[in-house]
C-alpha positions, 0 to 999 in steps of 0.5 A: 707490096708495090716494087718499082722498075728501077732506072739502070746505069747507061752501061747496063742499058747498052749492054742489054741492047747488045747481048741479052737480045738472043745473041749471048753465045760466045763461041770461039771469040764470036757472039752469036744467037743459037743455031735454032734461033730459040731464045728464053726470057730473063726476068727481074725477080722483084717484079716479074718483068722481062729484062731481055732474051737469052739464047737457048743453045742446042746440041749443035751450039754445044758441039761448036763451043766444045770444039772451039775449046779443044782447038784452043787447048794446045795454045792456051796450055803452053802459054807461059804461066806469067802470061796466063797470070797477066791475063787473069789479073787483067780480068780482075782489073776490068771487073773492078773497074766495072764493079758498080755496073756489075753489082747493079746487073747482078741485083737486077737479074738475081734480086739480091740487095745491091750492097750484097754484090757490090761489097761482098760477092763481086769483090770476092770474084775479083780476088778469085782471079788475082789469087789464081794469077799467083797460082798460075806460076806456082804449078810444079811437079817433083823429082823422085828417087826411085828404086828401079834397078834394072836399067842397062849397065852404065845407065841411070834411071831418072824419074820425075812428075809434071802437072798438066791441064786436065783439058776441056772443062764444062763449068756449070754454075748455079743462080744464087751468086752467079758472078762469084761462083762463075769466078771460082770455076773459071779462075783456077781452070784458066791458071791450070791451062785448061779451056772452058765452056761455061753454062750459066744458070737460065734464071741468071746469065747476064753477069756471065755474059758481061764477064765474057766480054770483059774477058775478051777485052783482057786479052783471053785468046778466042776459044779459051772461054766459050759461053752457052746459055739455056735451060739446065735440062737441055743445054746443060745436059748436052754440055755435060754428056758431050764426049769431047769434055774432059772435066765437069765442074758443077755447083748446084743441088744434090739432085742435079749433081747426081744427073751430072755424074750420070752424064760423066759416065759417057767417057769417064769425065773428071768431076767435082761437085759442090752441092747442097747443104742443111748447115747447123748453127750451134749456140753453146751455153757460154756463148756471147748471145749479143753476138750469136743472135744476129750471127745465126739470123744473118747466116740464114737470112743473107741473100734470102736464104739462097746460099748453100752454106746457109745456117738453116738448122739452129740448135740452141741450148735449152737454158735460153732457147726461147730468148734466142728464137724470140731474138732471131724472129725480131731480127726477121721481122725487121728486115726491109724487103724490096727491090735489090736496087732500092738502097733501103732494102735489106732482103730481096726476093728469091730468084723466081715464083717457082722458087718461091712457091717451093719455099712457102710450100715447105713452111706450109708443109711443116705447119700441117705437120704440127710445126709452130711457125713463129714468124714469116714464110708468106709469099709477097710482092706483085710477082709473088717472089718475095718470101717473108723470112721465117723461124719455125720451131717444135719440129721433129728430126724426121720432117722434111723441113728439117732434112731437105734443103729449102734454099730460102729464108727459113730457119728451123730451131731446136733446143738441146741439153748436152754437147754429145747430143747436139753433135749427133743432131748436127751430124744427122743429115745427108749433107756435110757442107758447113756448120757454125758453132758459137761458144767462148770456150776454146776447148769446146770450139776445138771439140765441136769443129773436129766432131762435126762432119762438115767441109767448113766450120765457123767459130763465133761467125758465119760464111767467112770466105777468101779466095785462099780458103778451100770450099766444099763439102762431105757426104752428099754436099759433093766432091772436091774443093773450090777456092784455095790452092786445092781448087787448082788440083781439080784442073790438073793431071799428074804425069809420071816420066821415067828416063834411062840416061 
């Protein structure tokens, strides 16, 4: 398949000449290159062609960024809540004003169809900043009637709690949905009064850099947000282990999450982790198949399956299993693959050739183990970064493709006979990020949503998100929650005060 290089909006051409030429470190309000002068290419995944260069930050750059955040902390934490809210709302307004060019830039850098960023993810980022603008003015402590009774004669004991920002936050985000996942870290941290060093993924740093420009334009003081780009194993590792970072907020793979935990040991940093998933989609006997079949297809093929909550394990009742597999396979075969900036495209490439090789390798391995590949699983495109959406059946629970997160457009489908059986199968995973249940029975919906071990359960839908809803997992899918008022807790400490008056 031949993929044409797109023509870009003039704003993005200007940005690419201004920032994506190795001068993309934001430190204490200044844009600069890495101290070493090193850069990394950033590629259009659909074509494999270079878009520009990003700076490869080293330890000296990391130290400067962390110290800038530390220097800005006292001022930012004591900024009035209404002023923090005003700036967060101004950031949201600027993102909204630039939504078309940001969506184009996200697609160019990550590969997803333009409509995904324009109508789903970037509006989601806007809503994060607006939601936490409100939360900035809702931080409160408590007064406590304690039982302390040994104060001096004639005195009284007064006890209360306050919430204070945790300090300097290292925010490390992945490449699959860069802008909205960045907003999910930055907005609550800023609302809480924290300062930040942001490390975007090396494959998809461009919208983070453009967001940095907009946030400075919105009036965010110098040093409150710092951005360092570079390789995860170098830049990310140096940031995570820095002794003057108080907290790490990480979204990414479970394997990298373990490395983050090791890095946090250096000074007992607070850590929140939103990690991998192998989410089940369960179709019960009474489900509306006209709703369920396209629903489970979208649950895995949206953003080429590069979604942590992707419904990658399908369990359909045996009475209609073949019909469901046929319907999902037909849906997969009908998807139009192409460059994300082509209006006809329904599914773009995966983020890189390395990732495409990995995804196709899972399918090939399953075939060797005896699974049936009903459709898809092949690499395509001049850069080899497209993977045709795949449906795989005749799998066993112990197969790698069933147990491991593929992070691509690959669905494994298995039949079941009774509810207890499918609940056990759904829970037979190291992951517990999300699940979907398709049923017309209110009773069954309640029963399964309670029985399935997952941070989120959707009924007759999938991937329904809002800034007010907490997101996160159980088991090896992570610690803590992003989004919702619960996310603010990630960035606040409790302080207890006792006073004799």
